[in-house]
N, CA, C and O atoms as a DFTB+ gen file, in Angstrom:
732 C
 N C O
     1  1      19.369     -16.980     -16.939
     2  2      19.108     -18.170     -16.216
     3  2      19.333     -18.172     -14.883
     4  3      19.405     -19.250     -14.293
     5  1      19.465     -17.077     -14.271
     6  2      19.608     -16.897     -12.855
     7  2      18.205     -17.047     -12.267
     8  3      17.240     -16.728     -12.962
     9  1      18.031     -17.523     -10.999
    10  2      16.654     -17.743     -10.292
    11  2      16.228     -16.417      -9.500
    12  3      16.281     -16.304      -8.275
    13  1      15.793     -15.420     -10.407
    14  2      15.259     -14.188      -9.751
    15  2      13.873     -14.411      -9.256
    16  3      12.907     -14.446     -10.018
    17  1      13.804     -14.542      -8.142
    18  2      12.480     -14.839      -7.371
    19  2      11.839     -13.437      -6.875
    20  3      12.540     -12.426      -6.922
    21  1      10.724     -13.386      -6.475
    22  2      10.036     -12.271      -5.992
    23  2      10.846     -11.289      -5.021
    24  3      10.863     -10.060      -5.091
    25  1      11.552     -12.152      -4.044
    26  2      12.256     -11.574      -2.992
    27  2      13.548     -10.839      -3.649
    28  3      13.983      -9.814      -3.124
    29  1      14.059     -11.308      -4.637
    30  2      15.267     -10.678      -5.159
    31  2      14.765      -9.477      -5.907
    32  3      15.381      -8.416      -5.810
    33  1      13.666      -9.578      -6.658
    34  2      13.070      -8.371      -7.419
    35  2      12.823      -7.235      -6.456
    36  3      13.285      -6.107      -6.627
    37  1      12.041      -7.606      -5.399
    38  2      11.651      -6.606      -4.407
    39  2      12.881      -5.982      -3.826
    40  3      12.908      -4.753      -3.758
    41  1      13.864      -6.653      -3.413
    42  2      15.138      -6.009      -2.895
    43  2      15.731      -4.995      -3.806
    44  3      16.054      -3.850      -3.488
    45  1      15.849      -5.615      -5.115
    46  2      16.508      -4.701      -6.066
    47  2      15.652      -3.368      -6.326
    48  3      16.188      -2.287      -6.567
    49  1      14.329      -3.551      -6.255
    50  2      13.421      -2.365      -6.391
    51  2      13.491      -1.345      -5.153
    52  3      13.378      -0.130      -5.312
    53  1      13.691      -1.964      -3.884
    54  2      13.911      -1.168      -2.810
    55  2      15.202      -0.291      -2.880
    56  3      15.256       0.868      -2.469
    57  1      16.187      -0.948      -3.424
    58  2      17.520      -0.327      -3.374
    59  2      17.466       0.682      -4.718
    60  3      18.198       1.671      -4.689
    61  1      16.794       0.504      -5.646
    62  2      16.550       1.432      -6.769
    63  2      15.837       2.765      -6.186
    64  3      16.222       3.891      -6.500
    65  1      14.812       2.530      -5.347
    66  2      14.052       3.448      -4.766
    67  2      15.167       4.352      -3.941
    68  3      15.306       5.555      -4.158
    69  1      15.835       3.716      -3.100
    70  2      16.713       4.491      -2.299
    71  2      17.758       5.156      -2.933
    72  3      18.181       6.220      -2.482
    73  1      18.277       4.568      -4.066
    74  2      19.328       5.161      -4.844
    75  2      18.781       6.454      -5.691
    76  3      19.533       7.395      -5.942
    77  1      17.419       6.424      -6.110
    78  2      16.727       7.576      -6.816
    79  2      16.589       8.655      -5.587
    80  3      16.770       9.850      -5.819
    81  1      16.291       8.233      -4.391
    82  2      16.153       9.239      -3.368
    83  2      17.271       9.888      -2.897
    84  3      17.236      11.090      -2.632
    85  1      18.277       9.206      -2.762
    86  2      19.648       9.603      -1.935
    87  2      20.841       9.814      -2.789
    88  3      21.815      10.453      -2.392
    89  1      20.752       9.224      -4.074
    90  2      21.803       9.357      -4.987
    91  2      22.812       8.074      -5.181
    92  3      22.833       7.174      -4.342
    93  1      23.518       8.060      -6.172
    94  2      24.510       7.026      -6.538
    95  2      25.548       6.712      -5.690
    96  3      26.094       5.609      -5.706
    97  1      25.912       7.772      -4.818
    98  2      27.079       7.673      -4.060
    99  2      26.876       6.666      -2.916
   100  3      27.789       5.970      -2.471
   101  1      25.526       6.643      -2.446
   102  2      25.204       5.899      -1.322
   103  2      24.798       4.486      -1.564
   104  3      25.046       3.622      -0.724
   105  1      24.204       4.225      -2.643
   106  2      23.541       3.039      -2.994
   107  2      24.023       2.421      -4.354
   108  3      24.272       3.095      -5.354
   109  1      24.123       1.078      -4.267
   110  2      24.675       0.433      -5.473
   111  2      23.548       0.515      -6.738
   112  3      22.343       0.715      -6.589
   113  1      24.202       0.322      -7.922
   114  2      23.370       0.224      -9.094
   115  2      23.100      -1.176      -9.313
   116  3      24.008      -1.890      -9.738
   117  1      21.901      -1.673      -9.060
   118  2      21.550      -3.112      -9.319
   119  2      20.673      -3.378     -10.512
   120  3      19.830      -4.275     -10.532
   121  1      20.933      -2.491     -11.578
   122  2      20.084      -2.614     -12.825
   123  2      20.743      -3.959     -13.467
   124  3      21.794      -4.477     -13.090
   125  1      19.975      -4.369     -14.423
   126  2      20.458      -5.656     -15.109
   127  2      21.816      -5.432     -15.768
   128  3      22.627      -6.353     -15.856
   129  1      22.038      -4.325     -16.187
   130  2      23.278      -4.101     -17.022
   131  2      24.453      -4.060     -16.019
   132  3      25.472      -4.734     -16.174
   133  1      24.245      -3.232     -14.993
   134  2      25.215      -3.126     -13.750
   135  2      25.522      -4.412     -13.226
   136  3      26.704      -4.699     -13.040
   137  1      24.518      -5.320     -12.931
   138  2      24.707      -6.612     -12.325
   139  2      25.465      -7.399     -13.291
   140  3      26.444      -8.003     -12.852
   141  1      25.186      -7.496     -14.523
   142  2      25.724      -8.240     -15.550
   143  2      27.283      -7.952     -15.647
   144  3      28.101      -8.858     -15.807
   145  1      27.601      -6.693     -15.542
   146  2      29.086      -6.148     -15.760
   147  2      29.774      -6.473     -14.445
   148  3      31.004      -6.453     -14.468
   149  1      29.238      -6.735     -13.434
   150  2      29.960      -7.064     -12.048
   151  2      29.664      -8.398     -11.470
   152  3      29.684      -8.596     -10.255
   153  1      29.385      -9.332     -12.367
   154  2      29.154     -10.697     -11.934
   155  2      30.430     -11.396     -11.081
   156  3      30.281     -12.201     -10.162
   157  1      31.500     -10.985     -11.508
   158  2      32.550     -11.528     -10.769
   159  2      32.692     -11.119      -9.310
   160  3      33.180     -11.853      -8.451
   161  1      32.214      -9.853      -9.091
   162  2      32.222      -9.270      -7.777
   163  2      31.056      -9.850      -6.810
   164  3      31.294     -10.128      -5.634
   165  1      29.820     -10.005      -7.379
   166  2      28.745     -10.407      -6.506
   167  2      28.206     -11.840      -6.533
   168  3      27.563     -12.359      -5.621
   169  1      28.574     -12.460      -7.785
   170  2      28.022     -13.820      -7.906
   171  2      28.923     -14.876      -8.040
   172  3      28.638     -16.025      -7.701
   173  1      30.135     -14.505      -8.579
   174  2      31.194     -15.573      -8.788
   175  2      31.534     -16.402      -7.493
   176  3      31.585     -17.631      -7.543
   177  1      31.778     -15.661      -6.265
   178  2      32.104     -16.341      -5.180
   179  2      31.015     -17.474      -4.644
   180  3      31.355     -18.366      -3.867
   181  1      29.795     -17.345      -5.104
   182  2      28.775     -18.217      -4.771
   183  2      28.660     -19.363      -5.721
   184  3      27.920     -20.289      -5.392
   185  1      29.309     -19.418      -6.877
   186  2      29.174     -20.405      -7.832
   187  2      30.338     -21.407      -7.715
   188  3      30.349     -22.405      -8.435
   189  1      31.345     -21.158      -6.801
   190  2      32.444     -22.095      -6.412
   191  2      31.835     -23.476      -6.127
   192  3      30.989     -23.593      -5.241
   193  1      32.222     -24.460      -6.814
   194  2      31.756     -25.817      -6.702
   195  2      30.496     -26.262      -7.206
   196  3      30.161     -27.436      -7.045
   197  1      29.707     -25.383      -7.844
   198  2      28.485     -25.769      -8.270
   199  2      28.847     -26.333      -9.869
   200  3      29.635     -25.786     -10.640
   201  1      28.177     -27.377     -10.095
   202  2      28.442     -27.863     -11.455
   203  2      27.273     -28.227     -12.305
   204  3      27.390     -28.667     -13.449
   205  1      26.065     -28.009     -11.653
   206  2      24.862     -28.243     -12.517
   207  2      23.954     -27.043     -12.417
   208  3      24.040     -26.213     -11.512
   209  1      23.004     -27.000     -13.488
   210  2      22.123     -25.906     -13.510
   211  2      21.167     -25.854     -12.383
   212  3      20.812     -24.781     -11.896
   213  1      20.727     -27.059     -11.944
   214  2      19.786     -26.918     -10.812
   215  2      20.372     -26.573      -9.596
   216  3      19.633     -26.193      -8.687
   217  1      21.814     -26.656      -9.393
   218  2      22.520     -26.183      -8.182
   219  2      22.426     -24.622      -8.303
   220  3      22.050     -23.986      -7.318
   221  1      22.721     -24.039      -9.359
   222  2      22.464     -22.625      -9.631
   223  2      21.066     -22.109      -9.483
   224  3      20.806     -20.972      -9.087
   225  1      20.209     -22.987      -9.814
   226  2      18.817     -22.606      -9.679
   227  2      18.306     -22.429      -8.021
   228  3      17.418     -21.682      -7.609
   229  1      19.027     -23.211      -7.362
   230  2      18.655     -23.109      -5.944
   231  2      19.363     -21.981      -5.080
   232  3      19.250     -21.951      -3.855
   233  1      20.092     -21.066      -5.795
   234  2      20.796     -19.935      -5.228
   235  2      19.839     -18.984      -4.635
   236  3      18.850     -18.725      -5.321
   237  1      19.961     -18.383      -3.413
   238  2      19.174     -17.413      -3.038
   239  2      19.697     -15.947      -3.213
   240  3      20.373     -15.362      -2.366
   241  1      19.296     -15.417      -4.433
   242  2      19.762     -14.298      -4.987
   243  2      19.556     -12.982      -4.052
   244  3      20.408     -12.100      -3.946
   245  1      18.315     -12.982      -3.400
   246  2      18.070     -11.996      -2.412
   247  2      19.111     -11.973      -1.426
   248  3      19.728     -10.932      -1.202
   249  1      19.366     -13.104      -0.787
   250  2      20.452     -13.245       0.217
   251  2      21.803     -12.768      -0.272
   252  3      22.524     -12.041       0.411
   253  1      22.104     -13.187      -1.430
   254  2      23.527     -12.877      -2.012
   255  2      23.446     -11.376      -2.224
   256  3      24.440     -10.766      -1.828
   257  1      22.550     -10.705      -2.721
   258  2      22.695      -9.235      -2.882
   259  2      22.479      -8.518      -1.519
   260  3      23.003      -7.418      -1.346
   261  1      21.800      -9.040      -0.638
   262  2      21.736      -8.453       0.718
   263  2      23.146      -8.428       1.328
   264  3      23.519      -7.470       2.006
   265  1      23.906      -9.467       1.085
   266  2      25.351      -9.650       1.665
   267  2      26.326      -8.428       0.903
   268  3      27.411      -8.061       1.352
   269  1      25.699      -7.907      -0.314
   270  2      26.535      -6.901      -0.763
   271  2      26.404      -5.580      -0.106
   272  3      27.277      -4.720      -0.223
   273  1      25.298      -5.408       0.600
   274  2      25.082      -4.248       1.521
   275  2      25.854      -4.163       2.678
   276  3      26.050      -5.225       3.268
   277  1      26.350      -3.118       3.150
   278  2      26.928      -2.969       4.534
   279  2      25.824      -2.934       5.476
   280  3      24.670      -2.687       5.125
   281  1      26.220      -3.215       6.835
   282  2      25.162      -3.225       7.852
   283  2      24.485      -1.982       7.858
   284  3      23.254      -1.989       7.876
   285  1      25.184      -0.799       7.845
   286  2      24.492       0.576       7.996
   287  2      23.645       0.728       6.782
   288  3      22.626       1.407       6.913
   289  1      23.937       0.141       5.488
   290  2      23.123       0.190       4.396
   291  2      21.813      -0.625       4.536
   292  3      20.744      -0.200       4.099
   293  1      21.933      -1.692       5.101
   294  2      20.843      -2.566       5.398
   295  2      19.781      -1.793       6.359
   296  3      18.585      -1.780       6.068
   297  1      20.210      -1.250       7.338
   298  2      19.557      -0.537       8.435
   299  2      18.785       0.686       7.728
   300  3      17.582       0.882       7.901
   301  1      19.571       1.452       6.949
   302  2      19.138       2.624       6.177
   303  2      17.976       2.174       5.285
   304  3      16.911       2.790       5.250
   305  1      18.229       1.066       4.562
   306  2      17.180       0.493       3.537
   307  2      15.830       0.245       4.299
   308  3      14.755       0.624       3.834
   309  1      15.942      -0.389       5.452
   310  2      14.644      -0.781       6.141
   311  2      14.101       0.565       6.599
   312  3      12.874       0.649       6.642
   313  1      14.783       1.583       6.932
   314  2      14.156       2.824       7.341
   315  2      13.481       3.601       6.060
   316  3      12.325       4.024       6.083
   317  1      14.327       3.720       4.993
   318  2      13.887       4.450       3.785
   319  2      12.893       3.753       3.015
   320  3      11.913       4.357       2.577
   321  1      13.085       2.463       2.807
   322  2      12.234       1.623       1.905
   323  2      11.741       0.326       2.711
   324  3      12.133      -0.802       2.411
   325  1      10.939       0.558       3.655
   326  2      10.444      -0.727       4.285
   327  2       9.830      -1.771       3.329
   328  3       9.189      -1.402       2.345
   329  1      10.017      -3.012       3.604
   330  2       9.479      -3.917       2.677
   331  2       7.911      -3.968       2.999
   332  3       7.128      -4.226       2.086
   333  1       7.465      -3.727       4.267
   334  2       6.115      -3.804       4.614
   335  2       5.676      -2.575       5.441
   336  3       6.484      -1.967       6.142
   337  1       4.543      -2.269       5.356
   338  2       4.031      -1.168       6.210
   339  2       2.875      -1.731       6.997
   340  3       2.131      -2.550       6.457
   341  1       2.685      -1.355       8.203
   342  2       1.578      -1.854       9.144
   343  2       0.483      -0.768       9.081
   344  3       0.704       0.422       9.308
   345  1      -0.664      -1.265       8.766
   346  2      -1.773      -0.413       8.779
   347  2      -2.783      -0.356      10.067
   348  3      -2.707      -1.264      10.894
   349  1      -3.572       0.528      10.213
   350  2      -4.392       0.585      11.447
   351  2      -5.030      -0.741      11.894
   352  3      -5.239      -0.872      13.100
   353  1      -5.352      -1.707      11.084
   354  2      -5.861      -3.100      11.403
   355  2      -4.979      -3.885      12.098
   356  3      -5.360      -4.844      12.769
   357  1      -3.635      -3.501      11.976
   358  2      -2.597      -4.457      12.618
   359  2      -1.989      -5.167      11.666
   360  3      -0.940      -5.702      12.023
   361  1      -2.362      -5.351      10.454
   362  2      -1.922      -6.294       9.453
   363  2      -0.693      -5.399       8.686
   364  3      -0.680      -4.180       8.509
   365  1       0.190      -6.260       8.344
   366  2       1.467      -5.766       7.624
   367  2       1.181      -6.052       6.241
   368  3       0.762      -7.172       5.950
   369  1       1.382      -5.042       5.217
   370  2       1.219      -5.284       3.791
   371  2       2.425      -4.968       3.049
   372  3       3.094      -4.028       3.476
   373  1       2.791      -5.534       2.097
   374  2       4.005      -5.432       1.187
   375  2       3.897      -4.143       0.399
   376  3       2.853      -3.911      -0.211
   377  1       4.953      -3.251       0.371
   378  2       5.084      -2.166      -0.302
   379  2       5.765      -2.535      -1.629
   380  3       6.749      -3.274      -1.606
   381  1       5.265      -2.035      -2.823
   382  2       5.688      -2.444      -4.115
   383  2       6.510      -1.207      -4.607
   384  3       5.934      -0.133      -4.775
   385  1       7.905      -1.351      -4.848
   386  2       8.742      -0.377      -5.276
   387  2       9.126      -0.452      -6.667
   388  3      10.159       0.095      -7.053
   389  1       8.296      -1.150      -7.518
   390  2       8.592      -1.406      -8.967
   391  2       8.745      -0.084      -9.634
   392  3       9.616       0.081     -10.488
   393  1       7.918       0.876      -9.269
   394  2       8.195       2.236      -9.828
   395  2       8.818       3.167      -8.665
   396  3       8.138       3.644      -7.757
   397  1      10.097       3.344      -8.809
   398  2      10.794       4.152      -7.711
   399  2      10.163       5.462      -7.448
   400  3      10.372       6.026      -6.374
   401  1       9.450       5.954      -8.300
   402  2       8.961       7.407      -8.164
   403  2       7.574       7.295      -7.425
   404  3       7.086       8.294      -6.897
   405  1       6.943       6.068      -7.392
   406  2       5.642       5.901      -6.721
   407  2       5.545       4.721      -6.100
   408  3       4.907       3.832      -6.665
   409  1       6.137       4.480      -4.851
   410  2       5.801       3.122      -4.190
   411  2       4.432       2.917      -3.909
   412  3       3.711       3.877      -3.635
   413  1       3.973       1.681      -3.953
   414  2       2.505       1.180      -3.902
   415  2       2.230       0.463      -2.911
   416  3       3.081      -0.303      -2.460
   417  1       0.961       0.564      -2.354
   418  2       0.696      -0.378      -1.171
   419  2      -0.873      -0.742      -1.467
   420  3      -1.672       0.194      -1.466
   421  1      -1.280      -1.902      -1.689
   422  2      -2.539      -2.412      -1.942
   423  2      -3.208      -2.899      -0.537
   424  3      -2.670      -3.768       0.148
   425  1      -4.276      -2.343      -0.215
   426  2      -4.851      -2.738       1.130
   427  2      -6.492      -2.557       0.956
   428  3      -7.034      -1.824       0.129
   429  1      -7.023      -3.237       1.741
   430  2      -8.566      -3.219       1.874
   431  2      -8.837      -1.958       2.573
   432  3      -8.234      -1.619       3.590
   433  1      -9.813      -1.232       1.970
   434  2     -10.240       0.113       2.473
   435  2     -10.633       0.010       3.956
   436  3     -10.426       1.009       4.645
   437  1     -11.142      -1.009       4.493
   438  2     -11.660      -1.037       5.853
   439  2     -10.334      -1.178       6.749
   440  3     -10.404      -0.870       7.939
   441  1      -9.267      -1.584       6.263
   442  2      -8.060      -1.770       7.111
   443  2      -7.368      -0.317       7.423
   444  3      -6.445      -0.183       8.227
   445  1      -7.941       0.733       6.680
   446  2      -7.252       2.109       6.908
   447  2      -8.241       2.980       7.659
   448  3      -7.956       4.168       7.810
   449  1      -9.405       2.487       8.157
   450  2     -10.316       3.382       8.959
   451  2      -9.440       3.722      10.199
   452  3      -8.744       2.875      10.758
   453  1      -9.521       4.978      10.576
   454  2      -8.791       5.493      11.654
   455  2      -7.534       6.286      11.228
   456  3      -6.997       7.071      12.009
   457  1      -7.079       6.071       9.993
   458  2      -5.924       6.682       9.510
   459  2      -6.252       8.088       8.855
   460  3      -7.140       8.128       8.004
   461  1      -5.627       9.159       9.187
   462  2      -5.974      10.395       8.627
   463  2      -5.214      10.769       7.286
   464  3      -5.688      11.334       6.301
   465  1      -3.929      10.319       7.485
   466  2      -3.025      10.710       6.364
   467  2      -2.495       9.571       5.702
   468  3      -2.502       8.455       6.222
   469  1      -2.007       9.825       4.505
   470  2      -1.342       8.723       3.723
   471  2      -0.078       8.259       4.269
   472  3       0.736       9.098       4.655
   473  1       0.164       7.094       4.342
   474  2       1.508       6.484       4.777
   475  2       2.674       6.970       3.788
   476  3       2.526       7.161       2.581
   477  1       3.730       7.117       4.438
   478  2       4.836       7.690       3.594
   479  2       6.155       6.704       3.920
   480  3       6.285       6.114       4.993
   481  1       7.009       6.636       2.931
   482  2       8.229       5.980       2.975
   483  2       9.339       7.098       2.634
   484  3       9.015       8.271       2.446
   485  1      10.574       6.681       2.572
   486  2      11.678       7.643       2.190
   487  2      11.954       8.550       3.374
   488  3      12.308       9.707       3.146
   489  1      11.821       8.116       4.618
   490  2      12.021       9.036       5.624
   491  2      10.983      10.034       5.777
   492  3      11.237      11.149       6.232
   493  1       9.897       9.702       5.437
   494  2       8.523      10.603       5.463
   495  2       8.415      11.569       4.246
   496  3       7.544      12.439       4.268
   497  1       9.247      11.459       3.203
   498  2       9.405      12.379       2.137
   499  2       8.457      11.983       0.980
   500  3       8.136      12.795       0.113
   501  1       7.977      10.569       1.003
   502  2       7.397      10.129      -0.247
   503  2       6.069       9.360       0.249
   504  3       6.098       8.312       0.895
   505  1       4.887      10.045      -0.156
   506  2       3.645       9.350       0.066
   507  2       3.545       8.120      -0.750
   508  3       3.932       8.161      -1.918
   509  1       3.071       7.047      -0.256
   510  2       2.711       5.813      -1.018
   511  2       1.587       6.098      -1.812
   512  3       0.856       7.043      -1.514
   513  1       1.351       5.331      -2.865
   514  2       0.131       5.364      -3.750
   515  2      -0.584       4.142      -3.245
   516  3      -0.114       3.005      -3.296
   517  1      -1.829       4.488      -2.723
   518  2      -2.661       3.566      -2.182
   519  2      -3.672       3.038      -3.165
   520  3      -4.444       3.779      -3.774
   521  1      -3.635       1.605      -3.308
   522  2      -4.642       1.030      -4.221
   523  2      -5.541       0.570      -3.080
   524  3      -5.203      -0.312      -2.291
   525  1      -6.731       1.230      -3.035
   526  2      -7.793       0.780      -1.941
   527  2      -8.608      -0.373      -2.558
   528  3      -9.015      -0.259      -3.714
   529  1      -8.842      -1.385      -1.893
   530  2      -9.477      -2.520      -2.263
   531  2     -10.810      -2.760      -1.636
   532  3     -10.999      -2.251      -0.532
   533  1     -11.707      -3.425      -2.155
   534  2     -13.034      -3.799      -1.712
   535  2     -12.834      -4.986      -0.782
   536  3     -11.730      -5.529      -0.816
   537  1     -13.827      -5.488       0.102
   538  2     -13.539      -6.636       0.862
   539  2     -13.252      -7.765      -0.021
   540  3     -12.619      -8.705       0.459
   541  1     -13.654      -7.815      -1.337
   542  2     -13.358      -8.917      -2.167
   543  2     -11.991      -8.635      -2.878
   544  3     -11.688      -9.270      -3.889
   545  1     -11.204      -7.724      -2.370
   546  2      -9.824      -7.427      -2.799
   547  2      -9.863      -6.943      -4.244
   548  3      -8.937      -7.252      -4.994
   549  1     -10.818      -6.249      -4.647
   550  2     -11.078      -5.661      -5.985
   551  2     -10.751      -4.151      -5.870
   552  3     -11.215      -3.487      -4.943
   553  1      -9.930      -3.600      -6.843
   554  2      -9.578      -2.164      -6.742
   555  2     -10.975      -1.169      -6.721
   556  3     -11.940      -1.312      -7.472
   557  1     -10.843      -0.271      -5.810
   558  2     -12.019       0.624      -5.674
   559  2     -11.594       2.104      -5.969
   560  3     -12.402       2.855      -6.516
   561  1     -10.431       2.508      -5.643
   562  2      -9.848       3.685      -5.610
   563  2      -8.359       3.661      -5.669
   564  3      -7.767       2.735      -5.113
   565  1      -7.680       4.621      -6.311
   566  2      -6.163       4.806      -6.270
   567  2      -5.917       6.252      -5.781
   568  3      -6.483       7.207      -6.313
   569  1      -5.116       6.371      -4.826
   570  2      -4.894       7.787      -4.291
   571  2      -3.603       7.885      -3.865
   572  3      -2.999       6.854      -3.569
   573  1      -3.048       9.015      -3.780
   574  2      -1.932       9.515      -2.879
   575  2      -2.367      10.382      -1.852
   576  3      -1.527      10.777      -1.043
   577  1      -3.571      10.750      -1.750
   578  2      -4.063      11.648      -0.873
   579  2      -5.203      11.019      -0.014
   580  3      -6.362      11.169      -0.401
   581  1      -4.968      10.394       1.010
   582  2      -6.012       9.704       1.723
   583  2      -6.878      10.604       2.431
   584  3      -8.089      10.390       2.464
   585  1      -6.264      11.768       3.101
   586  2      -7.297      12.732       3.712
   587  2      -8.192      13.419       2.616
   588  3      -9.297      13.833       2.966
   589  1      -7.831      13.549       1.464
   590  2      -8.737      14.033       0.477
   591  2      -9.739      13.127       0.089
   592  3     -10.896      13.496      -0.109
   593  1      -9.294      11.740      -0.053
   594  2     -10.320      10.563      -0.355
   595  2     -11.243      10.517       0.651
   596  3     -12.417      10.450       0.287
   597  1     -10.977      10.537       2.023
   598  2     -11.829      10.503       3.054
   599  2     -12.893      11.797       2.969
   600  3     -14.077      11.653       3.271
   601  1     -12.425      12.869       2.597
   602  2     -13.310      14.141       2.602
   603  2     -14.105      14.160       1.334
   604  3     -15.118      14.858       1.331
   605  1     -13.822      13.564       0.374
   606  2     -14.479      13.735      -1.054
   607  2     -15.148      12.470      -1.557
   608  3     -16.362      12.266      -1.563
   609  1     -14.181      11.635      -1.985
   610  2     -14.628      10.365      -2.829
   611  2     -15.148       9.378      -1.994
   612  3     -15.925       8.587      -2.529
   613  1     -14.853       9.209      -0.577
   614  2     -15.259       8.117       0.221
   615  2     -16.782       8.049       0.276
   616  3     -17.326       6.945       0.299
   617  1     -17.432       9.071       0.297
   618  2     -19.005       8.944       0.512
   619  2     -19.657       8.211      -0.720
   620  3     -20.589       7.422      -0.570
   621  1     -19.085       8.531      -2.002
   622  2     -19.554       7.928      -3.094
   623  2     -19.187       6.490      -3.249
   624  3     -19.955       5.710      -3.812
   625  1     -18.025       6.115      -2.761
   626  2     -17.482       4.794      -2.674
   627  2     -18.257       3.996      -1.579
   628  3     -18.543       2.810      -1.739
   629  1     -18.550       4.631      -0.570
   630  2     -19.320       3.961       0.530
   631  2     -20.608       3.568      -0.042
   632  3     -20.948       2.391       0.073
   633  1     -21.436       4.476      -0.698
   634  2     -22.752       4.175      -1.261
   635  2     -22.662       2.837      -2.008
   636  3     -23.406       1.878      -1.800
   637  1     -21.633       2.886      -2.931
   638  2     -21.463       1.612      -3.755
   639  2     -21.188       0.367      -3.069
   640  3     -21.784      -0.666      -3.374
   641  1     -20.324       0.418      -2.167
   642  2     -19.728      -0.723      -1.245
   643  2     -20.832      -1.055      -0.336
   644  3     -20.961      -2.269      -0.175
   645  1     -21.604      -0.369       0.259
   646  2     -22.691      -0.721       1.191
   647  2     -23.690      -1.466       0.420
   648  3     -24.283      -2.394       0.970
   649  1     -23.916      -1.179      -0.702
   650  2     -24.959      -2.079      -1.582
   651  2     -24.354      -3.441      -1.855
   652  3     -24.978      -4.485      -1.664
   653  1     -23.032      -3.382      -2.341
   654  2     -22.581      -4.782      -2.636
   655  2     -21.895      -5.580      -1.400
   656  3     -21.632      -6.770      -1.573
   657  1     -21.624      -5.018      -0.268
   658  2     -21.107      -5.617       0.769
   659  2     -22.040      -5.245       2.117
   660  3     -21.431      -4.691       3.032
   661  1     -23.159      -5.450       2.267
   662  2     -23.965      -4.983       3.277
   663  2     -23.618      -5.514       4.753
   664  3     -23.923      -4.888       5.768
   665  1     -22.986      -6.663       4.747
   666  2     -22.438      -7.142       6.097
   667  2     -21.313      -6.572       6.699
   668  3     -20.947      -6.951       7.812
   669  1     -20.660      -5.598       6.004
   670  2     -19.545      -4.947       6.296
   671  2     -19.888      -3.517       6.793
   672  3     -20.900      -2.932       6.410
   673  1     -19.016      -2.996       7.645
   674  2     -19.153      -1.739       8.236
   675  2     -18.799      -0.680       7.380
   676  3     -17.682      -0.736       6.865
   677  1     -19.555       0.304       7.121
   678  2     -19.186       1.419       6.243
   679  2     -19.584       2.789       6.977
   680  3     -20.618       3.390       6.684
   681  1     -18.733       3.211       7.900
   682  2     -18.974       4.404       8.800
   683  2     -19.131       5.558       8.140
   684  3     -18.496       5.743       7.101
   685  1     -19.993       6.506       8.632
   686  2     -19.980       7.908       8.085
   687  2     -18.612       8.589       8.125
   688  3     -18.220       9.135       7.094
   689  1     -17.837       8.605       9.240
   690  2     -16.626       9.147       9.411
   691  2     -15.571       7.973       9.491
   692  3     -15.528       7.284      10.510
   693  1     -14.779       7.753       8.501
   694  2     -13.848       6.661       8.519
   695  2     -12.548       7.085       9.291
   696  3     -11.822       6.231       9.800
   697  1     -12.288       8.356       9.361
   698  2     -11.195       8.748      10.200
   699  2     -11.363       8.509      11.628
   700  3     -10.363       8.444      12.343
   701  1     -12.593       8.366      12.133
   702  2     -12.893       8.052      13.463
   703  2     -13.322       6.635      13.818
   704  3     -13.535       6.269      14.974
   705  1     -13.438       5.835      12.696
   706  2     -13.771       4.448      12.866
   707  2     -12.557       3.491      13.250
   708  3     -11.376       3.810      13.109
   709  1     -12.944       2.443      13.684
   710  2     -11.868       1.435      14.058
   711  2     -11.683       0.474      12.844
   712  3     -12.587      -0.104      12.240
   713  1     -10.322       0.411      12.595
   714  2      -9.844      -0.444      11.348
   715  2     -10.191      -1.878      11.560
   716  3     -10.108      -2.297      12.715
   717  1     -10.555      -2.666      10.646
   718  2     -10.763      -3.948      10.946
   719  2     -10.074      -4.861       9.605
   720  3      -9.938      -4.380       8.480
   721  1      -9.747      -6.028       9.925
   722  2      -9.045      -6.944       8.992
   723  2     -10.315      -7.640       8.275
   724  3     -10.319      -7.770       7.051
   725  1     -11.317      -8.053       9.016
   726  2     -12.541      -8.709       8.552
   727  2     -13.682      -7.998       9.075
   728  3     -13.727      -7.570      10.228
   729  1     -14.676      -7.866       8.155
   730  2     -16.097      -7.248       8.497
   731  2     -15.778      -6.034       9.045
   732  3     -16.669      -5.278       9.430
């Protein structure tokens, strides 16, 4: 009955990624079981004075969990598991850590023009899984190897997308092209 919103789920997933990468000594266990077992530590202080269910529903669980991290842990989390990555178009896109072994970034293909290598998280150790999207935000390709995609699959994808989206730029060499948010 706790108000687990997207921000709280995202924070828990980022910590789970950091924990999987660096170990249990440095990062807390925020699994459902561990949080249920430690309610007195992290949640009870925030329930003092609350009498109604709708008061509990207004709790900001992401902020409460963030308070449980030390300042150095918060800084390390932002470095290891950033919530967003900036792409060559200048836009910032949310990284999904739901699968700690494969962080995912969904981004329009044209926003990655000019980028030669797959973005990485985890201090540069873990390539993100790119869900490359069409201008209509439909999945076109999934890859962990952007350089390989540009070299091989892009030309087939380009043919298809040029037919469907003729008003958009589809350069021969996407690594040398300028990334765009629109068109």
